[in-house]
N, CA, C and O atoms as CSV, one atom per row, in Angstrom:
chain,resi,resn,atom,element,x,y,z
A,1,MET,N,N,-17.401,-3.588,-4.560
A,1,MET,CA,C,-17.246,-2.347,-3.807
A,1,MET,C,C,-16.003,-1.619,-4.336
A,1,MET,O,O,-14.946,-2.228,-4.502
A,2,THR,N,N,-16.136,-0.336,-4.594
A,2,THR,CA,C,-15.002,0.432,-5.102
A,2,THR,C,C,-13.989,0.654,-3.995
A,2,THR,O,O,-14.307,0.540,-2.811
A,3,GLY,N,N,-12.756,0.975,-4.396
A,3,GLY,CA,C,-11.695,1.228,-3.428
A,3,GLY,C,C,-12.043,2.364,-2.486
A,3,GLY,O,O,-11.772,2.291,-1.288
A,4,GLN,N,N,-12.654,3.432,-3.035
A,4,GLN,CA,C,-13.014,4.580,-2.196
A,4,GLN,C,C,-14.125,4.213,-1.210
A,4,GLN,O,O,-14.087,4.619,-0.049
A,5,ALA,N,N,-15.113,3.446,-1.672
A,5,ALA,CA,C,-16.197,3.040,-0.776
A,5,ALA,C,C,-15.669,2.143,0.332
A,5,ALA,O,O,-16.082,2.256,1.487
A,6,GLU,N,N,-14.745,1.245,-0.030
A,6,GLU,CA,C,-14.161,0.368,0.986
A,6,GLU,C,C,-13.341,1.167,1.989
A,6,GLU,O,O,-13.406,0.902,3.189
A,7,ALA,N,N,-12.573,2.141,1.513
A,7,ALA,CA,C,-11.770,2.983,2.408
A,7,ALA,C,C,-12.671,3.776,3.338
A,7,ALA,O,O,-12.357,3.941,4.517
A,8,THR,N,N,-13.781,4.264,2.823
A,8,THR,CA,C,-14.725,5.015,3.655
A,8,THR,C,C,-15.339,4.111,4.720
A,8,THR,O,O,-15.485,4.507,5.876
A,9,ARG,N,N,-15.694,2.893,4.316
A,9,ARG,CA,C,-16.298,1.952,5.263
A,9,ARG,C,C,-15.328,1.607,6.388
A,9,ARG,O,O,-15.756,1.413,7.526
A,10,GLN,N,N,-14.057,1.528,6.100
A,10,GLN,CA,C,-13.081,1.113,7.093
A,10,GLN,C,C,-12.532,2.265,7.923
A,10,GLN,O,O,-11.798,2.033,8.883
A,11,ARG,N,N,-12.866,3.476,7.580
A,11,ARG,CA,C,-12.380,4.634,8.334
A,11,ARG,C,C,-13.028,4.621,9.723
A,11,ARG,O,O,-14.249,4.518,9.832
A,12,PRO,N,N,-12.230,4.724,10.771
A,12,PRO,CA,C,-12.811,4.686,12.123
A,12,PRO,C,C,-13.651,5.935,12.404
A,12,PRO,O,O,-13.359,7.024,11.911
A,13,THR,N,N,-14.679,5.751,13.192
A,13,THR,CA,C,-15.517,6.874,13.586
A,13,THR,C,C,-14.807,7.687,14.660
A,13,THR,O,O,-13.867,7.214,15.300
A,14,ALA,N,N,-15.269,8.905,14.844
A,14,ALA,CA,C,-14.709,9.747,15.912
A,14,ALA,C,C,-14.898,9.068,17.261
A,14,ALA,O,O,-14.013,9.124,18.115
A,15,ALA,N,N,-16.040,8.430,17.457
A,15,ALA,CA,C,-16.297,7.743,18.722
A,15,ALA,C,C,-15.312,6.604,18.952
A,15,ALA,O,O,-14.853,6.400,20.076
A,16,ALA,N,N,-14.982,5.861,17.898
A,16,ALA,CA,C,-14.024,4.761,18.024
A,16,ALA,C,C,-12.628,5.283,18.371
A,16,ALA,O,O,-11.904,4.676,19.160
A,17,ILE,N,N,-12.270,6.403,17.776
A,17,ILE,CA,C,-10.963,7.003,18.055
A,17,ILE,C,C,-10.890,7.475,19.499
A,17,ILE,O,O,-9.916,7.202,20.201
A,18,VAL,N,N,-11.921,8.184,19.939
A,18,VAL,CA,C,-11.949,8.686,21.324
A,18,VAL,C,C,-11.956,7.525,22.310
A,18,VAL,O,O,-11.244,7.554,23.314
A,19,LEU,N,N,-12.755,6.506,22.026
A,19,LEU,CA,C,-12.814,5.343,22.912
A,19,LEU,C,C,-11.451,4.671,23.029
A,19,LEU,O,O,-11.036,4.306,24.129
A,20,ALA,N,N,-10.755,4.504,21.919
A,20,ALA,CA,C,-9.431,3.880,21.941
A,20,ALA,C,C,-8.441,4.721,22.745
A,20,ALA,O,O,-7.665,4.184,23.535
A,21,LEU,N,N,-8.470,6.030,22.543
A,21,LEU,CA,C,-7.565,6.910,23.284
A,21,LEU,C,C,-7.868,6.875,24.775
A,21,LEU,O,O,-6.957,6.764,25.595
A,22,VAL,N,N,-9.137,6.968,25.125
A,22,VAL,CA,C,-9.528,6.933,26.540
A,22,VAL,C,C,-9.130,5.592,27.162
A,22,VAL,O,O,-8.630,5.552,28.286
A,23,LEU,N,N,-9.348,4.510,26.441
A,23,LEU,CA,C,-8.976,3.188,26.965
A,23,LEU,C,C,-7.472,3.108,27.198
A,23,LEU,O,O,-7.035,2.601,28.231
A,24,ASP,N,N,-6.676,3.601,26.255
A,24,ASP,CA,C,-5.223,3.610,26.439
A,24,ASP,C,C,-4.822,4.433,27.662
A,24,ASP,O,O,-3.989,3.998,28.458
A,25,VAL,N,N,-5.409,5.615,27.813
A,25,VAL,CA,C,-5.083,6.483,28.958
A,25,VAL,C,C,-5.465,5.801,30.267
A,25,VAL,O,O,-4.682,5.797,31.217
A,26,VAL,N,N,-6.659,5.228,30.319
A,26,VAL,CA,C,-7.112,4.548,31.539
A,26,VAL,C,C,-6.185,3.376,31.872
A,26,VAL,O,O,-5.853,3.166,33.039
A,27,LEU,N,N,-5.772,2.625,30.875
A,27,LEU,CA,C,-4.886,1.485,31.130
A,27,LEU,C,C,-3.512,1.926,31.620
A,27,LEU,O,O,-2.929,1.268,32.482
A,28,VAL,N,N,-2.989,3.017,31.093
A,28,VAL,CA,C,-1.701,3.528,31.569
A,28,VAL,C,C,-1.831,4.034,33.006
A,28,VAL,O,O,-0.949,3.790,33.829
A,29,ILE,N,N,-2.905,4.723,33.308
A,29,ILE,CA,C,-3.122,5.196,34.680
A,29,ILE,C,C,-3.320,4.014,35.623
A,29,ILE,O,O,-2.811,4.026,36.743
A,30,ALA,N,N,-4.054,2.998,35.182
A,30,ALA,CA,C,-4.244,1.798,36.007
A,30,ALA,C,C,-2.911,1.102,36.264
A,30,ALA,O,O,-2.672,0.613,37.368
A,31,PHE,N,N,-2.045,1.053,35.261
A,31,PHE,CA,C,-0.706,0.491,35.429
A,31,PHE,C,C,0.056,1.257,36.511
A,31,PHE,O,O,0.654,0.651,37.400
A,32,ALA,N,N,0.033,2.586,36.435
A,32,ALA,CA,C,0.746,3.409,37.418
A,32,ALA,C,C,0.151,3.233,38.815
A,32,ALA,O,O,0.890,3.127,39.794
A,33,ALA,N,N,-1.163,3.203,38.910
A,33,ALA,CA,C,-1.824,3.045,40.212
A,33,ALA,C,C,-1.530,1.678,40.817
A,33,ALA,O,O,-1.286,1.566,42.018
A,34,THR,N,N,-1.555,0.656,39.996
A,34,THR,CA,C,-1.258,-0.692,40.481
A,34,THR,C,C,0.181,-0.790,40.969
A,34,THR,O,O,0.458,-1.400,42.001
A,35,GLY,N,N,1.085,-0.188,40.223
A,35,GLY,CA,C,2.481,-0.184,40.640
A,35,GLY,C,C,2.670,0.514,41.976
A,35,GLY,O,O,3.389,0.022,42.846
A,36,ARG,N,N,2.026,1.655,42.135
A,36,ARG,CA,C,2.139,2.379,43.402
A,36,ARG,C,C,1.544,1.553,44.539
A,36,ARG,O,O,2.137,1.466,45.614
A,37,ALA,N,N,0.406,0.962,44.317
A,37,ALA,CA,C,-0.256,0.171,45.362
A,37,ALA,C,C,0.568,-1.064,45.733
A,37,ALA,O,O,0.598,-1.461,46.898
A,38,SER,N,N,1.234,-1.670,44.751
A,38,SER,CA,C,1.997,-2.885,45.038
A,38,SER,C,C,3.266,-2.594,45.828
A,38,SER,O,O,3.891,-3.508,46.366
A,39,HIS,N,N,3.644,-1.326,45.898
A,39,HIS,CA,C,4.824,-0.941,46.672
A,39,HIS,C,C,4.437,-0.188,47.935
A,39,HIS,O,O,5.233,0.575,48.482
A,40,ASP,N,N,3.212,-0.406,48.392
A,40,ASP,CA,C,2.711,0.212,49.616
A,40,ASP,C,C,2.845,1.727,49.600
A,40,ASP,O,O,3.062,2.349,50.640
A,41,SER,N,N,2.716,2.313,48.424
A,41,SER,CA,C,2.759,3.767,48.296
A,41,SER,C,C,1.340,4.309,48.326
A,41,SER,O,O,0.386,3.601,48.004
A,42,ASP,N,N,1.212,5.562,48.714
A,42,ASP,CA,C,-0.089,6.209,48.644
A,42,ASP,C,C,-0.417,6.396,47.166
A,42,ASP,O,O,0.239,7.172,46.471
A,43,VAL,N,N,-1.420,5.690,46.696
A,43,VAL,CA,C,-1.733,5.674,45.275
A,43,VAL,C,C,-2.067,7.068,44.772
A,43,VAL,O,O,-1.526,7.507,43.757
A,44,TRP,N,N,-2.939,7.759,45.459
A,44,TRP,CA,C,-3.465,9.033,44.936
A,44,TRP,C,C,-2.458,10.171,44.997
A,44,TRP,O,O,-2.386,10.981,44.073
A,45,SER,N,N,-1.684,10.244,46.064
A,45,SER,CA,C,-0.801,11.404,46.214
A,45,SER,C,C,0.331,11.427,45.181
A,45,SER,O,O,0.806,12.502,44.815
A,46,GLY,N,N,0.761,10.269,44.712
A,46,GLY,CA,C,1.865,10.237,43.769
A,46,GLY,C,C,1.498,9.678,42.403
A,46,GLY,O,O,2.374,9.400,41.583
A,47,LEU,N,N,0.209,9.515,42.161
A,47,LEU,CA,C,-0.217,8.901,40.904
A,47,LEU,C,C,0.236,9.713,39.691
A,47,LEU,O,O,0.739,9.148,38.720
A,48,TRP,N,N,0.063,11.023,39.741
A,48,TRP,CA,C,0.457,11.855,38.599
A,48,TRP,C,C,1.955,11.738,38.343
A,48,TRP,O,O,2.382,11.629,37.194
A,49,GLN,N,N,2.753,11.760,39.409
A,49,GLN,CA,C,4.208,11.672,39.259
A,49,GLN,C,C,4.601,10.363,38.570
A,49,GLN,O,O,5.505,10.341,37.734
A,50,THR,N,N,3.928,9.292,38.920
A,50,THR,CA,C,4.241,7.992,38.325
A,50,THR,C,C,3.698,7.880,36.901
A,50,THR,O,O,4.354,7.304,36.033
A,51,ALA,N,N,2.523,8.417,36.658
A,51,ALA,CA,C,1.849,8.214,35.373
A,51,ALA,C,C,2.304,9.154,34.266
A,51,ALA,O,O,2.326,8.755,33.101
A,52,TRP,N,N,2.670,10.397,34.596
A,52,TRP,CA,C,2.889,11.384,33.528
A,52,TRP,C,C,3.945,10.984,32.497
A,52,TRP,O,O,3.742,11.250,31.313
A,53,PRO,N,N,5.067,10.356,32.887
A,53,PRO,CA,C,6.030,10.001,31.838
A,53,PRO,C,C,5.449,9.011,30.817
A,53,PRO,O,O,5.718,9.105,29.619
A,54,PHE,N,N,4.656,8.072,31.314
A,54,PHE,CA,C,4.061,7.079,30.424
A,54,PHE,C,C,2.918,7.683,29.606
A,54,PHE,O,O,2.712,7.302,28.454
A,55,LEU,N,N,2.187,8.607,30.187
A,55,LEU,CA,C,1.143,9.293,29.421
A,55,LEU,C,C,1.759,10.140,28.310
A,55,LEU,O,O,1.206,10.220,27.214
A,56,ALA,N,N,2.892,10.768,28.586
A,56,ALA,CA,C,3.595,11.531,27.549
A,56,ALA,C,C,4.094,10.592,26.452
A,56,ALA,O,O,3.997,10.910,25.267
A,57,GLY,N,N,4.627,9.440,26.846
A,57,GLY,CA,C,5.055,8.441,25.867
A,57,GLY,C,C,3.886,7.924,25.044
A,57,GLY,O,O,4.013,7.697,23.841
A,58,LEU,N,N,2.749,7.742,25.702
A,58,LEU,CA,C,1.533,7.317,25.008
A,58,LEU,C,C,1.123,8.361,23.967
A,58,LEU,O,O,0.789,8.013,22.834
A,59,ALA,N,N,1.149,9.630,24.348
A,59,ALA,CA,C,0.795,10.695,23.410
A,59,ALA,C,C,1.739,10.691,22.212
A,59,ALA,O,O,1.304,10.835,21.069
A,60,ALA,N,N,3.027,10.527,22.478
A,60,ALA,CA,C,3.998,10.455,21.381
A,60,ALA,C,C,3.711,9.249,20.492
A,60,ALA,O,O,3.810,9.332,19.268
A,61,GLY,N,N,3.358,8.140,21.110
A,61,GLY,CA,C,3.030,6.945,20.338
A,61,GLY,C,C,1.835,7.147,19.431
A,61,GLY,O,O,1.829,6.697,18.285
A,62,TRP,N,N,0.823,7.825,19.948
A,62,TRP,CA,C,-0.350,8.117,19.112
A,62,TRP,C,C,0.034,9.006,17.937
A,62,TRP,O,O,-0.454,8.811,16.824
A,63,LEU,N,N,0.907,9.981,18.180
A,63,LEU,CA,C,1.318,10.878,17.101
A,63,LEU,C,C,2.192,10.167,16.066
A,63,LEU,O,O,1.978,10.310,14.862
A,64,VAL,N,N,3.164,9.411,16.534
A,64,VAL,CA,C,4.107,8.743,15.633
A,64,VAL,C,C,3.399,7.690,14.777
A,64,VAL,O,O,3.687,7.571,13.586
A,65,THR,N,N,2.496,6.941,15.358
A,65,THR,CA,C,1.817,5.869,14.621
A,65,THR,C,C,0.593,6.358,13.857
A,65,THR,O,O,-0.012,5.596,13.103
A,66,LEU,N,N,0.225,7.624,14.046
A,66,LEU,CA,C,-1.019,8.149,13.464
A,66,LEU,C,C,-2.180,7.245,13.878
A,66,LEU,O,O,-2.993,6.831,13.051
A,67,ALA,N,N,-2.234,6.956,15.157
A,67,ALA,CA,C,-3.148,5.960,15.703
A,67,ALA,C,C,-4.612,6.216,15.365
A,67,ALA,O,O,-5.401,5.273,15.310
A,68,TRP,N,N,-4.984,7.446,15.142
A,68,TRP,CA,C,-6.383,7.756,14.844
A,68,TRP,C,C,-6.819,7.164,13.507
A,68,TRP,O,O,-8.017,7.063,13.244
A,69,ARG,N,N,-5.876,6.775,12.666
A,69,ARG,CA,C,-6.236,6.167,11.382
A,69,ARG,C,C,-6.697,4.722,11.531
A,69,ARG,O,O,-7.531,4.252,10.756
A,70,ALA,N,N,-6.161,4.020,12.521
A,70,ALA,CA,C,-6.538,2.629,12.796
A,70,ALA,C,C,-6.330,2.378,14.290
A,70,ALA,O,O,-5.433,1.627,14.674
A,71,PRO,N,N,-7.152,3.002,15.126
A,71,PRO,CA,C,-6.888,2.976,16.566
A,71,PRO,C,C,-6.925,1.593,17.210
A,71,PRO,O,O,-6.312,1.388,18.258
A,72,ALA,N,N,-7.634,0.641,16.603
A,72,ALA,CA,C,-7.750,-0.688,17.206
A,72,ALA,C,C,-6.856,-1.728,16.540
A,72,ALA,O,O,-6.973,-2.917,16.837
A,73,ALA,N,N,-5.975,-1.306,15.654
A,73,ALA,CA,C,-5.096,-2.259,14.967
A,73,ALA,C,C,-3.998,-2.739,15.915
A,73,ALA,O,O,-3.201,-1.932,16.395
A,74,PRO,N,N,-3.948,-4.040,16.188
A,74,PRO,CA,C,-2.972,-4.553,17.164
A,74,PRO,C,C,-1.515,-4.342,16.758
A,74,PRO,O,O,-0.696,-3.937,17.583
A,75,VAL,N,N,-1.189,-4.609,15.510
A,75,VAL,CA,C,0.202,-4.512,15.086
A,75,VAL,C,C,0.527,-3.088,14.643
A,75,VAL,O,O,1.445,-2.465,15.177
A,76,ARG,N,N,-0.216,-2.576,13.675
A,76,ARG,CA,C,0.068,-1.261,13.096
A,76,ARG,C,C,0.064,-0.161,14.138
A,76,ARG,O,O,0.938,0.706,14.125
A,77,THR,N,N,-0.900,-0.180,15.034
A,77,THR,CA,C,-1.012,0.859,16.052
A,77,THR,C,C,-0.538,0.372,17.410
A,77,THR,O,O,0.269,1.037,18.060
A,78,GLY,N,N,-1.026,-0.771,17.842
A,78,GLY,CA,C,-0.758,-1.259,19.191
A,78,GLY,C,C,0.714,-1.394,19.530
A,78,GLY,O,O,1.160,-0.922,20.575
A,79,LEU,N,N,1.469,-2.036,18.653
A,79,LEU,CA,C,2.891,-2.233,18.949
A,79,LEU,C,C,3.657,-0.918,18.974
A,79,LEU,O,O,4.536,-0.725,19.814
A,80,GLY,N,N,3.328,-0.017,18.061
A,80,GLY,CA,C,4.000,1.285,18.046
A,80,GLY,C,C,3.664,2.135,19.251
A,80,GLY,O,O,4.538,2.772,19.840
A,81,VAL,N,N,2.382,2.141,19.616
A,81,VAL,CA,C,1.961,2.900,20.801
A,81,VAL,C,C,2.622,2.314,22.045
A,81,VAL,O,O,3.098,3.053,22.907
A,82,TRP,N,N,2.651,0.994,22.135
A,82,TRP,CA,C,3.294,0.341,23.284
A,82,TRP,C,C,4.776,0.710,23.367
A,82,TRP,O,O,5.260,1.101,24.430
A,83,ALA,N,N,5.493,0.586,22.256
A,83,ALA,CA,C,6.934,0.870,22.262
A,83,ALA,C,C,7.206,2.321,22.650
A,83,ALA,O,O,8.103,2.594,23.448
A,84,ALA,N,N,6.447,3.235,22.095
A,84,ALA,CA,C,6.645,4.654,22.425
A,84,ALA,C,C,6.299,4.938,23.877
A,84,ALA,O,O,6.961,5.745,24.528
A,85,THR,N,N,5.267,4.280,24.386
A,85,THR,CA,C,4.865,4.481,25.778
A,85,THR,C,C,5.971,4.019,26.725
A,85,THR,O,O,6.317,4.722,27.675
A,86,VAL,N,N,6.516,2.846,26.463
A,86,VAL,CA,C,7.568,2.304,27.334
A,86,VAL,C,C,8.866,3.104,27.182
A,86,VAL,O,O,9.441,3.547,28.176
A,87,ILE,N,N,9.320,3.288,25.963
A,87,ILE,CA,C,10.600,3.978,25.747
A,87,ILE,C,C,10.502,5.428,26.205
A,87,ILE,O,O,11.358,5.912,26.946
A,88,GLY,N,N,9.460,6.115,25.764
A,88,GLY,CA,C,9.280,7.511,26.179
A,88,GLY,C,C,9.102,7.636,27.679
A,88,GLY,O,O,9.675,8.528,28.306
A,89,GLY,N,N,8.307,6.744,28.258
A,89,GLY,CA,C,8.081,6.775,29.701
A,89,GLY,C,C,9.358,6.564,30.486
A,89,GLY,O,O,9.609,7.264,31.468
A,90,MET,N,N,10.172,5.602,30.063
A,90,MET,CA,C,11.418,5.324,30.773
A,90,MET,C,C,12.415,6.469,30.614
A,90,MET,O,O,13.086,6.844,31.575
A,91,LEU,N,N,12.513,7.020,29.416
A,91,LEU,CA,C,13.423,8.155,29.216
A,91,LEU,C,C,13.004,9.356,30.069
A,91,LEU,O,O,13.846,10.005,30.690
A,92,LEU,N,N,11.718,9.644,30.097
A,92,LEU,CA,C,11.238,10.768,30.905
A,92,LEU,C,C,11.409,10.502,32.404
A,92,LEU,O,O,11.707,11.418,33.170
A,93,ARG,N,N,11.219,9.246,32.815
A,93,ARG,CA,C,11.467,8.909,34.222
A,93,ARG,C,C,12.939,9.139,34.557
A,93,ARG,O,O,13.259,9.668,35.622
A,94,ALA,N,N,13.817,8.749,33.668
A,94,ALA,CA,C,15.256,8.899,33.917
A,94,ALA,C,C,15.647,10.368,34.028
A,94,ALA,O,O,16.361,10.744,34.958
A,95,VAL,N,N,15.195,11.200,33.101
A,95,VAL,CA,C,15.591,12.614,33.145
A,95,VAL,C,C,14.900,13.378,34.268
A,95,VAL,O,O,15.353,14.454,34.657
A,96,SER,N,N,13.804,12.826,34.793
A,96,SER,CA,C,13.128,13.501,35.904
A,96,SER,C,C,13.535,12.925,37.260
A,96,SER,O,O,12.945,13.271,38.283
A,97,GLY,N,N,14.538,12.052,37.271
A,97,GLY,CA,C,15.055,11.528,38.527
A,97,GLY,C,C,14.245,10.396,39.130
A,97,GLY,O,O,14.412,10.077,40.307
A,98,GLN,N,N,13.377,9.790,38.354
A,98,GLN,CA,C,12.604,8.648,38.843
A,98,GLN,C,C,13.335,7.358,38.477
A,98,GLN,O,O,14.204,7.357,37.605
A,99,GLY,N,N,12.989,6.289,39.131
A,99,GLY,CA,C,13.699,5.026,38.954
A,99,GLY,C,C,13.442,4.352,37.620
A,99,GLY,O,O,12.340,4.411,37.074
A,100,THR,N,N,14.486,3.708,37.106
A,100,THR,CA,C,14.394,2.909,35.885
A,100,THR,C,C,15.216,1.626,36.031
A,100,THR,O,O,15.956,1.239,35.126
A,101,ALA,N,N,15.074,0.987,37.167
A,101,ALA,CA,C,15.799,-0.267,37.391
A,101,ALA,C,C,15.333,-1.312,36.380
A,101,ALA,O,O,14.180,-1.302,35.949
A,102,LEU,N,N,16.242,-2.213,36.007
A,102,LEU,CA,C,15.938,-3.234,35.008
A,102,LEU,C,C,14.670,-4.032,35.338
A,102,LEU,O,O,13.851,-4.237,34.443
A,103,PRO,N,N,14.471,-4.492,36.577
A,103,PRO,CA,C,13.225,-5.217,36.857
A,103,PRO,C,C,11.976,-4.368,36.588
A,103,PRO,O,O,10.967,-4.887,36.111
A,104,PHE,N,N,12.038,-3.074,36.891
A,104,PHE,CA,C,10.905,-2.197,36.611
A,104,PHE,C,C,10.677,-2.076,35.110
A,104,PHE,O,O,9.534,-2.103,34.653
A,105,ILE,N,N,11.739,-1.944,34.351
A,105,ILE,CA,C,11.615,-1.841,32.890
A,105,ILE,C,C,10.956,-3.093,32.329
A,105,ILE,O,O,10.090,-3.008,31.457
A,106,ILE,N,N,11.364,-4.246,32.827
A,106,ILE,CA,C,10.796,-5.515,32.343
A,106,ILE,C,C,9.316,-5.607,32.699
A,106,ILE,O,O,8.487,-5.918,31.843
A,107,VAL,N,N,8.986,-5.339,33.953
A,107,VAL,CA,C,7.586,-5.427,34.395
A,107,VAL,C,C,6.721,-4.418,33.648
A,107,VAL,O,O,5.628,-4.756,33.194
A,108,ALA,N,N,7.198,-3.187,33.517
A,108,ALA,CA,C,6.437,-2.159,32.807
A,108,ALA,C,C,6.248,-2.548,31.344
A,108,ALA,O,O,5.161,-2.377,30.792
A,109,SER,N,N,7.287,-3.064,30.719
A,109,SER,CA,C,7.198,-3.446,29.304
A,109,SER,C,C,6.165,-4.547,29.089
A,109,SER,O,O,5.330,-4.457,28.189
A,110,VAL,N,N,6.226,-5.577,29.915
A,110,VAL,CA,C,5.293,-6.699,29.764
A,110,VAL,C,C,3.870,-6.261,30.096
A,110,VAL,O,O,2.937,-6.576,29.358
A,111,THR,N,N,3.702,-5.544,31.190
A,111,THR,CA,C,2.370,-5.109,31.606
A,111,THR,C,C,1.734,-4.196,30.560
A,111,THR,O,O,0.569,-4.373,30.205
A,112,LEU,N,N,2.491,-3.231,30.073
A,112,LEU,CA,C,1.938,-2.315,29.078
A,112,LEU,C,C,1.725,-3.008,27.733
A,112,LEU,O,O,0.817,-2.631,26.992
A,113,LEU,N,N,2.532,-4.004,27.404
A,113,LEU,CA,C,2.295,-4.781,26.189
A,113,LEU,C,C,0.951,-5.500,26.284
A,113,LEU,O,O,0.143,-5.455,25.357
A,114,ILE,N,N,0.728,-6.156,27.409
A,114,ILE,CA,C,-0.532,-6.873,27.605
A,114,ILE,C,C,-1.712,-5.901,27.558
A,114,ILE,O,O,-2.751,-6.212,26.974
A,115,ALA,N,N,-1.555,-4.737,28.167
A,115,ALA,CA,C,-2.654,-3.764,28.219
A,115,ALA,C,C,-2.898,-3.111,26.863
A,115,ALA,O,O,-4.015,-3.154,26.347
A,116,LEU,N,N,-1.865,-2.507,26.282
A,116,LEU,CA,C,-2.052,-1.676,25.092
A,116,LEU,C,C,-2.225,-2.474,23.808
A,116,LEU,O,O,-2.927,-2.032,22.898
A,117,VAL,N,N,-1.606,-3.628,23.720
A,117,VAL,CA,C,-1.792,-4.480,22.551
A,117,VAL,C,C,-2.908,-5.488,22.809
A,117,VAL,O,O,-3.637,-5.868,21.893
A,118,GLY,N,N,-3.035,-5.915,24.061
A,118,GLY,CA,C,-4.029,-6.928,24.413
A,118,GLY,C,C,-5.454,-6.538,24.091
A,118,GLY,O,O,-6.194,-7.333,23.511
A,119,TRP,N,N,-5.859,-5.320,24.457
A,119,TRP,CA,C,-7.248,-4.944,24.166
A,119,TRP,C,C,-7.475,-4.860,22.666
A,119,TRP,O,O,-8.577,-5.125,22.186
A,120,ARG,N,N,-6.440,-4.494,21.927
A,120,ARG,CA,C,-6.568,-4.422,20.471
A,120,ARG,C,C,-6.684,-5.825,19.862
A,120,ARG,O,O,-7.429,-6.028,18.903
A,121,LEU,N,N,-5.950,-6.785,20.419
A,121,LEU,CA,C,-6.071,-8.163,19.944
A,121,LEU,C,C,-7.464,-8.712,20.234
A,121,LEU,O,O,-8.069,-9.362,19.382
A,122,LEU,N,N,-7.970,-8.451,21.431
A,122,LEU,CA,C,-9.328,-8.898,21.765
A,122,LEU,C,C,-10.360,-8.249,20.855
A,122,LEU,O,O,-11.299,-8.907,20.407
A,123,SER,N,N,-10.191,-6.974,20.583
A,123,SER,CA,C,-11.102,-6.266,19.695
A,123,SER,C,C,-11.071,-6.861,18.287
A,123,SER,O,O,-12.117,-7.037,17.663
A,124,ALA,N,N,-9.876,-7.170,17.789
A,124,ALA,CA,C,-9.750,-7.773,16.461
A,124,ALA,C,C,-10.409,-9.149,16.425
A,124,ALA,O,O,-11.046,-9.513,15.437
A,125,LEU,N,N,-10.255,-9.903,17.493
A,125,LEU,CA,C,-10.878,-11.223,17.578
A,125,LEU,C,C,-12.402,-11.104,17.556
A,125,LEU,O,O,-13.072,-11.861,16.854
A,126,VAL,N,N,-12.942,-10.173,18.309
A,126,VAL,CA,C,-14.389,-9.964,18.332
A,126,VAL,C,C,-14.886,-9.536,16.951
A,126,VAL,O,O,-15.907,-10.037,16.479
A,127,ARG,N,N,-14.173,-8.616,16.301
A,127,ARG,CA,C,-14.570,-8.171,14.960
A,127,ARG,C,C,-14.569,-9.337,13.976
A,127,ARG,O,O,-15.477,-9.464,13.154
A,128,ARG,N,N,-13.555,-10.179,14.062
A,128,ARG,CA,C,-13.468,-11.338,13.186
A,128,ARG,C,C,-14.621,-12.308,13.420
A,128,ARG,O,O,-15.211,-12.828,12.473
A,129,MET,N,N,-14.932,-12.541,14.683
A,129,MET,CA,C,-16.028,-13.459,15.018
A,129,MET,C,C,-17.372,-12.904,14.557
A,129,MET,O,O,-18.231,-13.670,14.120
A,130,ARG,N,N,-17.572,-11.608,14.643
A,130,ARG,CA,C,-18.832,-10.997,14.190
A,130,ARG,C,C,-19.010,-11.119,12.690
A,130,ARG,O,O,-20.134,-11.269,12.209
A,131,ARG,N,N,-17.902,-11.055,11.932
A,131,ARG,CA,C,-17.987,-11.179,10.472
A,131,ARG,C,C,-18.407,-12.558,10.048
A,131,ARG,O,O,-19.009,-12.719,8.986
A,132,ARG,N,N,-18.107,-13.565,10.852
A,132,ARG,CA,C,-18.477,-14.950,10.519
A,132,ARG,C,C,-19.883,-15.144,10.898
A,132,ARG,O,O,-20.428,-16.232,10.716
């Protein structure tokens, strides 16, 4: 197989890119909703306030990592998207007057790592198993 043919074969489809982006957005919103619910907060009334900083960080992560080139790559894309989501989200929370206590930073970092990198690791495992 030529280098160009191999590169074409490995290029993600538009559907794969959209699916990865939607999955990331849903997982970030689920993280925010779960956090609100675990603190006896009204999930729906404040969901946007809690989620928007992390969604903005997620968008920055997609741009910085060029995630559309390899949306399901755990290391190349997943770790960068995760780091940008957490760092950007925390910075935006701080400048908007929302809390950034150390325990929250730790919980958010671990939870978003499991979510944003985890689905990519599972996807890579499934792809590997299908090739065998």
